[in-house]
C-alpha positions in Angstrom: 129.9 -115.1 143.8 130.4 -117.7 146.5 133.5 -119.8 146.4 133.5 -122.8 144.4 134.4 -126.3 146.2 135.5 -129.4 144.3 135.2 -132.2 147.3 137.5 -134.7 145.8 137.2 -138.6 146.7 140.0 -140.4 145.4 141.5 -143.6 147.2 142.7 -147.8 146.7 140.2 -149.4 144.7 137.2 -150.9 146.9 137.5 -148.3 149.5 134.1 -147.3 149.1 135.2 -143.8 147.3 131.8 -144.4 144.8 129.3 -144.9 147.5 130.7 -142.1 149.9 131.0 -139.7 147.1 127.1 -140.3 145.6 126.2 -139.6 149.4 128.4 -136.7 149.3 126.4 -135.1 146.5 122.7 -135.7 147.7 123.5 -134.1 150.7 124.7 -131.2 148.6 122.1 -131.3 145.9 125.3 -131.9 142.6 126.9 -134.1 140.6 129.6 -136.4 140.2 132.8 -135.8 137.8 134.1 -140.1 137.5 138.4 -139.6 138.0 138.9 -143.5 136.5 140.7 -143.7 133.5 139.0 -147.3 133.0 135.1 -146.6 133.5 135.4 -143.1 130.9 134.7 -146.0 128.2 131.4 -147.2 127.4 132.0 -151.0 127.3 134.3 -151.6 130.2 131.7 -152.2 132.7 132.2 -155.1 134.8 135.8 -155.1 135.0 136.0 -151.5 135.8 133.7 -151.9 138.6 131.3 -149.4 137.2 128.6 -147.9 139.8 125.2 -149.9 139.6 122.8 -148.3 137.1 120.3 -147.8 140.9 123.5 -145.6 141.8 124.2 -143.9 138.8 120.8 -142.9 138.6 121.0 -142.0 142.6 122.6 -138.3 141.2 124.1 -136.6 138.3 127.3 -138.2 137.1 129.6 -137.4 134.7 132.6 -138.8 132.3 131.4 -142.3 132.8 130.6 -144.4 129.7 131.5 -141.4 127.9 133.7 -142.6 124.6 134.4 -146.6 122.8 137.2 -148.5 124.2 138.2 -148.2 120.5 138.6 -144.7 121.0 141.9 -142.8 121.6 141.9 -140.6 124.8 144.4 -139.4 126.3 144.8 -137.9 130.0 145.5 -134.0 128.4 141.3 -135.3 126.9 140.0 -136.0 130.6 141.8 -133.4 131.9 139.4 -130.8 129.0 135.9 -132.5 129.3 136.5 -132.9 133.5 136.7 -129.5 133.5 134.4 -128.6 131.5 131.8 -130.2 133.3 133.0 -128.8 136.5 131.9 -125.9 134.7 128.7 -127.3 134.0 128.4 -127.7 138.2 129.9 -125.0 139.2 126.9 -122.8 137.2 124.8 -123.7 139.4 126.3 -124.7 142.2 129.1 -124.4 145.2 130.0 -127.8 145.4 131.4 -130.5 143.0 132.7 -134.1 143.9 135.2 -135.7 141.3 135.8 -139.4 143.0 138.3 -141.9 141.7 141.3 -143.6 142.1 143.8 -142.7 138.8 146.3 -140.6 140.4 147.0 -138.8 137.2 143.3 -137.9 136.4 142.7 -136.4 140.3 146.3 -134.2 139.0 144.7 -133.3 135.8 142.2 -131.7 137.6 143.4 -129.9 140.5 146.9 -128.8 139.7 147.0 -128.9 135.5 149.6 -131.2 133.3 152.8 -130.4 132.1 152.5 -129.9 128.1 154.1 -132.5 126.1 154.7 -132.4 122.6 152.7 -134.8 119.9 153.2 -138.3 119.4 153.3 -139.6 116.1 151.9 -143.2 115.6 155.5 -144.2 113.9 156.7 -143.7 117.1 153.6 -144.6 118.6 154.0 -148.1 116.7 157.9 -148.1 117.6 157.1 -148.7 121.0 154.2 -150.6 120.7 155.9 -153.3 118.5 159.0 -153.2 121.4 157.2 -154.0 124.1 155.1 -156.3 122.6 158.5 -158.2 122.1 160.2 -157.6 125.0 157.7 -156.8 127.1 157.8 -154.9 130.5 161.2 -154.9 130.3 162.2 -153.8 127.0 160.3 -150.6 128.4 162.5 -150.4 131.3 165.4 -150.7 129.8 164.5 -147.9 127.0 163.4 -145.7 129.5 166.1 -146.2 132.0 168.3 -145.8 128.8 167.3 -141.9 127.7 165.8 -140.9 131.3 167.8 -142.4 134.0 166.7 -139.2 135.8 163.0 -140.4 135.4 164.1 -143.6 135.9 164.8 -143.7 139.1 161.8 -142.6 140.7 158.7 -143.9 138.5 156.9 -146.8 138.7 158.9 -149.5 137.0 155.7 -152.1 137.1 153.5 -149.1 135.5 153.6 -150.0 131.7 151.9 -146.9 130.9 153.6 -144.2 132.0 156.9 -146.0 130.7 154.9 -146.4 127.7 154.3 -142.2 127.8 157.8 -141.6 129.0 159.4 -143.5 126.5 157.2 -142.1 123.5 158.3 -138.8 124.3 161.7 -139.7 124.6 162.0 -141.2 121.2 159.8 -138.3 119.2 161.9 -135.6 121.0 165.7 -136.8 121.5 165.2 -136.0 125.0 164.7 -136.9 128.3 161.0 -137.4 129.5 161.7 -135.2 132.9 162.6 -132.6 131.1 159.3 -131.6 130.6 158.1 -132.1 133.5 158.0 -128.6 135.3 156.0 -129.1 137.9 153.9 -125.8 137.4 150.8 -126.3 138.8 147.9 -124.7 137.1 145.4 -122.3 138.3 142.2 -123.1 139.3 139.2 -121.0 139.7 137.6 -123.4 143.1 139.1 -124.2 145.9 139.9 -127.8 146.8 139.0 -130.4 149.7 140.9 -133.9 149.1 138.7 -136.5 151.2 140.4 -140.6 151.6 137.9 -143.6 152.8 141.0 -145.8 154.1 140.2 -149.1 155.3 143.0 -151.6 157.1 145.2 -153.9 154.8 143.1 -156.6 155.9 139.8 -155.7 155.5 140.3 -153.5 151.7 142.4 -156.6 151.1 139.0 -159.1 151.4 136.6 -156.4 150.0 138.9 -157.0 146.7 138.4 -160.9 146.6 134.6 -160.8 147.2 134.5 -158.0 144.3 136.1 -160.0 142.2 133.9 -163.2 142.9 131.0 -160.6 142.2 132.5 -159.9 138.7 133.0 -163.6 137.7 129.3 -163.8 139.1 128.2 -160.9 136.6 129.1 -162.1 133.1 133.6 -160.5 133.7 134.3 -163.6 131.0 132.3 -162.9 128.9 132.5 -159.1 128.9 136.4 -160.1 128.2 135.9 -162.2 125.7 133.7 -160.0 123.9 136.6 -157.3 124.1 138.8 -159.6 122.3 139.0 -157.3 118.6 140.1 -154.8 121.0 142.9 -156.5 122.9 145.9 -154.2 121.7 144.2 -151.1 122.6 145.7 -149.9 125.7 142.5 -149.4 127.7 142.6 -153.1 127.6 145.9 -153.4 129.2 144.5 -153.9 132.7 143.3 -155.7 135.7 141.0 -158.4 135.1 141.2 -158.2 131.1 144.6 -159.1 130.6 144.5 -162.1 133.4 141.2 -163.2 130.9 143.3 -162.6 127.5 146.3 -165.2 128.9 143.3 -167.5 130.1 141.4 -167.4 126.5 145.2 -168.4 125.4 145.7 -171.4 126.9 148.2 -169.9 129.5 146.3 -169.9 132.6 143.2 -172.4 133.5 140.5 -170.9 135.1 140.9 -170.6 138.9 145.3 -169.5 138.4 142.7 -166.2 136.2 141.0 -165.5 139.1 143.9 -166.1 142.0 146.1 -164.0 139.5 143.2 -160.9 139.2 142.3 -161.1 142.9 146.7 -161.0 143.7 146.9 -158.3 141.0 144.2 -156.4 142.5 145.9 -156.0 145.7 149.0 -154.3 144.4 147.1 -152.1 142.2 145.4 -150.9 145.1 149.3 -151.5 146.9 150.5 -148.9 144.5 147.2 -146.3 144.7 148.0 -145.7 148.3 151.9 -145.7 147.9 151.0 -142.6 145.3 147.8 -141.2 147.8 149.9 -140.4 150.3 152.6 -139.2 148.5 150.1 -136.3 146.9 147.6 -134.1 147.5 146.5 -133.6 151.0 144.1 -135.7 152.5 141.8 -136.5 155.4 141.4 -140.0 156.2 137.8 -141.7 156.7 136.0 -145.0 157.1 134.3 -145.3 154.2 130.5 -146.0 156.5 131.6 -142.7 158.2 129.1 -140.5 155.7 128.3 -138.3 158.7 132.2 -137.3 159.9 132.7 -136.6 156.1 130.0 -134.5 155.4 130.5 -132.5 159.1 134.1 -131.8 158.3 132.8 -130.9 154.2 130.9 -128.2 156.4 133.9 -127.0 158.9 136.1 -126.6 156.1 134.2 -124.6 153.5 131.1 -123.0 155.6 129.1 -124.3 153.0 125.8 -126.3 154.6 123.6 -129.5 152.6 121.1 -129.1 150.7 
């Protein structure tokens, strides 16, 4: 049986991952599995920068518009669903594409996840209450006290990461770091890592123009429609949180747009830092489709269709 290859296209937001993934999938007659922790939700379209209907129709896509924002969806759920999608693709193709900027999702598919205990509703509500009253600082203080080892290396500006670690510490009475074995799961496919990248000035210009397009496309109305779900983890996201503050009278409209641009740039910087540390990435200009396809053919030995 021919070897199976997963082409992972990852990198910072607005760097051109979607367009490149579609071109690769078209060239190999295959499908794209999304590795985006927000595009998985049906209701988050404009603010999550989903592919256009035309782009989605160009090649088969999986795990976009997958569930409702009203549902809980963990990275473990994603790992299970993504591997099932890959099994379907590999049953008929030797190449599949995984594309997105959610590093933890990519790592779940490529390396597997450490096993963590289930967190009870009581503990989850306790942490949620503490975060609502004390904000990011409360999460930082709780984690520093419960697991100084993990706290020393974690991204302290990432509330989702802090929240998860605090929940595990409170649930088990053990440090979160004690559950992180780092053991890599066995996968029945080879992996090739590709990163579209731009100089910082070019990336930031793309981000600013993308925010402008989101506003024109109706981001404010999309966020307003999600007000009943504003406490859901999925809505603790750039583009949504800032508009919630605007609706609460904490920001002017112009301040809201400036914050979205600034926070998106900050997020892209954090993504770039993560991707530099994880994976053996081959970097290309986002428009160098021919170069990417040559590289894939050289590394995999599989010709385009």
